[in-house]
N, C-alpha and C positions, 0 to 999 in steps of 0.2 A: 270727910266727904270726898267722894271720887267723881271726877268729870273726865269725859273722853272728848278729845278734840282731833280734827283733821289737821295734819301737819303739811304745810305747803313749803316747798323749796328743799326738802330733804331728799338727797340723792344716794347717800352711801352710809356706811357704819360710822365714818368720821363725823358726818353731819349729825347722826343720831346721838353720838356721844357728846358733842358740843351743846345740842339742844337740851339733853338731860342734865348736863352740868350747869348750864345757865338757869334752867327753871329750878333746879334743886337749891340754887343759891338764894332763892327768895325765902324770906323769913317764914311765910305761911304755907310753904310746900314741904310736904313730908317725904313723898316718893313720886318718881316719874318712871313710867314703864312705856317704852317705845315699841310699837309694832311696825317694822319696816315694810312687811308684806302689804298691810292695809294703809300704811302711812298715817298712823294714828298715834296719839300720845294719851295715856291714862295718867292723869295727875291727881294725887291724893293730897288734900289741903286740910290744914287744921282750922282754916278760916277762909271764906269765900274770897276769891280774887277775880277781879273783872278781866275779861278777855283782853281788852285794851292794854291793861297793865302788864299782862304777860307778854304781849306782842312788843311792847316797848323794851322789855328785857331782851327779847330775841333780836331786836334791831341792833343791838349793841354787838352782836357776834356774827351777823351776816344777813343774807336775804332770806330770812325765815319768818313764818307767821303761823298762827293757829286760827282755825275757823271752827265754828260750831259743827258738830258731827251728829249725823243721824244714821243709825245703823240701817243697812239695807234690809228690805223686806223681799218677799218673793215676787211682789209686783213691781219692785224697782230694779233698775238696771245697775248691777255691781260693777266696780272697776274691772277692767279686763287686763289684769297684769299677770305676772309670771305664774302665780299659783293656779291659774286657770288654763295655762298652756299645756298641750299634750306632751307626754314623755317622748313619744316618737312621732316623726312627721312622715306624711305621705304626700303624693302629688295633690290629694284632695284639700290638704291644708292651704295650698297655694292656688287653688282654683279661682278665688275671687281676684287675685292679682293677675293671673293668666287672662281672665275675662276682661279686666280693665285695660290691660295692655293691648288686647286684640281690639277693644273699642277704639283706643287711641290710633292704632294703625288704620282702622276702618275710616275714622274721621279724616285722617291725613289723606287717604286715597280719595274720598269723596271730595275734599277740598281741591285736590289736584284736577280732578274730572270737572268740577264746577268752574274752575278758573281756566281750564283748558291749558294748564301750565305744568310741565314735567321737568323743570330745571332742578338740578340737585340742590341748589341753595334754598329754593322754595320748599322742596320736600322736607329738607332738614328743619327749616324754620317752622313749618307747620307741625311736624312731628314733635319738636320740642315745645311748641306753643300748646298743642292739645294735651300733651303729657302733663305740663304744669297746671293747665286749667282743670283737667279731670281729676288729678291727684289732689289739687287744692280744694276743689268742691267736696271731695270725699272727706276730707279733714273737717270740713265745716259741719258735717252731719252730727257730730258729737264733739264739738270744739273743746269743751271743758276737759274731758278725758283724753283727748288728743294732747292737750297741753301737758297733762300729768305724764302720759306715756313718753312724750317727746323730751321732756325734761330728764328722763332717765338716762339718755345717752347722748343727746346733742350737746356739743361743747358750749355753745352760746346759751342755750336754754338752761343748762345746769348752773350758769353764773347769773343769767337774767331770766327769771321764770316767765315773765310777761312777754318775752320774745315769742313764745309759742303761740300766743294769741294773734300775733301779727303775721306769723310765718305762712298760713294758708293764703292770706291776702297777697303776700309778697309773690307766692308761686302764681296766683291767678293774674296778678299784674304783669309779671314776666311773660306769661303765656300770651296775653293780649298783645304785648309788645312784639313778640316774635311773629305773631300771625298778621297784625294789622300795620305795624309801623313800616314806613318806607324811608325813614330818616336814618341815615348812615351812623350818625354819632350816637343817637339813642339806642340803635341796635347793638352798637359796640359796647356802650356802657352796660346794657342789659346783659350781654354775653359775659363780660368780665365779672359782673356782680353775680351772675348765675354760677360761674365756675368756682368763685370763692365759697359761696354757701354750700355747694355740693361737695367740695373737697373738705370743708369743715364737718359736714355731715358724715362723709365717709370715714373720716378719722375717728369721730365718735363711735360709729358702728364697729369699726375695726378694733378699738380698744375694748368694747364690750365683748366681742367675739373672742379676742385674745384671752380675756379673764374667764371665759366660759360661762358668762352670766346668761341666764335664761329670762329674757324679758320680751315684751311685745314690740313688734315692729309698728310704728305709727305712720308708715308711709301712705296707708289708706285710711287713716284715722283709727279709731278703735271699734268701729262697728263690726269689722271682720277681725277675728282673733288670729292675726298672722304672726308667727314666731320670727324672731330676728335670727337670720342665718346668713350665710355667705351670699345668698341671693339678694338680701337687702344691700349689702355692700356693692354688688355688681349693679344694682338699680341705681345707686347714687353715682357711681362712676360712669354709667351709660351716658348721661348728660354730658359729662366732661369729655368722653370719647367723641360724641357728636360734635362737640365744640370745635375740635381740631380741624375737620374739613370745612366747617362753617367759617372759621377764622381765615383759612386759606382762600375760600371763595370771596370773602369780603374784601380782601386786598388784591384780588386779581381781576 
């Protein structure tokens, strides 16, 4: 008998090999076929094995687990990973990102006019704040698949899959702090934390670009099919670049 399962926590060929070896070590498993593109495992059994029992086997080799898998129908939304990305990119592929960034700058401008304040520190704080809030909210539109896409390249999410579920809320919280907080210590902590996660994210993106891997950028969630390119790396580093004058202004 054959059963197909969704594989959670698999990020590379090495993961696939470990999962295959572990499952094939079970007495009642005859064959395991891993599909990296769809993140599935087809398990051929000579006797039915409970899902919980197979997950207990996987727990011994890492942060992996199997879930019941339902093939996508035409009415359902399929995962938006590499096989669905275009071979060549044009500016139209990045139009959603351009529009979102324009919205962030518009919100920043409106906030300055509303508060009748044009200080550089306020402008940067509002820009960073709206950036994180808008991008965080976009990730929540399709949270489950954001987590899947994010775990393909973020260094923390690759090790701790559930981190992806918290990440959009971390961005939103940072955004609210940047916009609303008047506490120096809280703002300083938020800035340091922001720089750390942005640098970690940038390193993960750089590694994937260096390998030439074609995967989806999860910066706007997975509702929009944005390819990961150098623009993704620049977007991560943009916040770090903004932090430099922000840090100077905080201590002057």
